[in-house]
Every structure is written in structure tokens, then in C-alpha cells.
C-alpha positions in Angstrom: 124.4 111.6 79.8 124.5 109.9 76.4 128.3 110.2 76.4 128.5 108.3 79.7 126.2 105.5 78.4 128.4 105.1 75.4 131.5 105.1 77.6 129.9 102.5 79.8 129.1 100.1 77.0 131.1 100.9 73.8 134.8 101.1 74.6 135.4 98.6 71.9 134.1 101.1 69.3 135.0 104.5 70.7 138.2 105.9 72.3 137.5 109.6 72.9 134.8 111.0 75.0 133.8 114.6 75.8 131.1 114.7 78.5 129.9 118.1 79.6 128.0 118.5 82.9 126.4 115.0 82.8 126.8 113.8 86.3 126.2 110.1 87.0 127.8 107.4 89.2 131.2 107.6 90.9 134.8 107.2 90.1 134.7 103.5 91.1 131.6 102.9 89.0 133.3 104.3 85.9 136.5 102.5 86.6 134.4 99.3 86.9 132.8 100.0 83.5 136.3 100.1 81.9 137.3 96.9 83.6 134.0 95.1 82.8 134.6 95.8 79.1 138.1 94.3 79.3 140.0 97.6 78.8 142.5 99.6 80.8 143.9 103.1 81.4 145.6 103.4 78.0 142.4 102.6 76.0 140.5 105.9 76.2 140.6 109.7 76.7 138.0 111.7 78.5 137.9 115.5 78.0 135.3 116.8 80.4 134.0 120.3 81.1 131.5 122.3 83.1 130.9 125.9 84.0 131.0 127.9 87.2 127.4 128.9 86.6 126.2 125.5 85.5 123.4 124.2 87.8 125.1 120.8 87.7 128.7 122.1 87.9 129.4 121.2 91.5 128.1 117.7 91.2 130.0 117.2 87.9 133.2 118.6 89.5 132.8 116.2 92.4 132.5 113.3 90.0 135.6 114.4 88.1 137.6 114.7 91.4 136.3 111.2 92.5 137.4 109.7 89.1 140.8 111.4 89.4 141.4 109.5 92.7 140.8 106.1 91.1 143.9 104.4 89.6 142.1 103.7 86.2 142.0 107.5 85.6 145.1 109.6 85.2 144.2 113.3 85.3 146.4 115.8 83.5 146.6 118.4 80.8 147.0 116.2 77.8 150.6 115.0 78.5 151.5 111.4 77.7 149.7 108.9 79.9 146.8 111.3 80.6 143.3 109.8 80.1 141.2 112.4 82.0 141.3 116.1 81.2 138.8 118.3 83.1 138.2 122.0 82.6 135.8 124.5 84.4 134.6 127.4 82.3 134.4 130.7 84.2 130.9 132.2 84.0 129.8 129.4 81.7 126.3 128.0 82.3 124.4 124.9 81.1 123.5 126.1 77.6 124.4 125.9 73.9 127.0 128.6 74.1 129.0 126.7 76.8 128.5 123.4 74.9 129.9 124.9 71.7 132.9 126.3 73.6 133.6 123.0 75.3 133.3 121.0 72.1 135.6 123.4 70.2 138.3 123.1 72.9 137.8 119.3 73.2 138.2 118.8 69.5 141.5 120.8 69.5 142.8 118.5 72.3 141.6 115.4 70.5 143.4 116.3 67.3 146.5 117.0 69.3 146.3 113.6 71.1 145.2 111.4 68.2 
């Protein structure tokens, strides 16, 4: 959830975000947060993840799908123009093991996209 609060208020200071299973708001809410701060689609990258066994996985997946329907977010696999990457870890829960795996993979993508 902290990642979402930083995204909502600090796009002037941070460009890359890696939320994991923190579900809040809707696609239009987060698009509005980008616009309220005076930024656009090219100003950030979100690499998000959840697991099939995460108690919050369905809700988080629904949020990511909702965000992908909004024009501010461009879902993809990291190709040029992508600003939303979403992965679901098979058999991953809401725990430290999953978080470590998500961060490891997010960092590899961030290094590739920076």
C-alpha cells in the first residue's frame, strides 16, 4: 500500500514502482493521480505482481485489469511505450518468499528499462 501512496503523491520524485498485492482504488483513480500531479503515460513504470495463492490476488488482478483499460496505462511486457507490467506467480502466496521473488524480477526489468 505504501507504494500506491508514493505513486499517488510523489511522481515528481520517483519514476519506477513495484506494488505487490496492494489493492486500492480503480484504474480511473490511479489515472487521475497521474494527471493531478501534472504527469502523463511516459513518466512512470509500474511492475506489479501477485500470486495465485495470495488472499488478495483476485482483487489485485482486477485492479491491474481495470488500470490496463485506462488510456494512461499501457500494459505490456517491457517493450517501448509500456508503463504497466503485471505478473501472476503460480502457487505464490502473500509472504516474504513471494515478495523476494517479485522484487528480484522487478529489479531485473527496471535495470533493463532504465
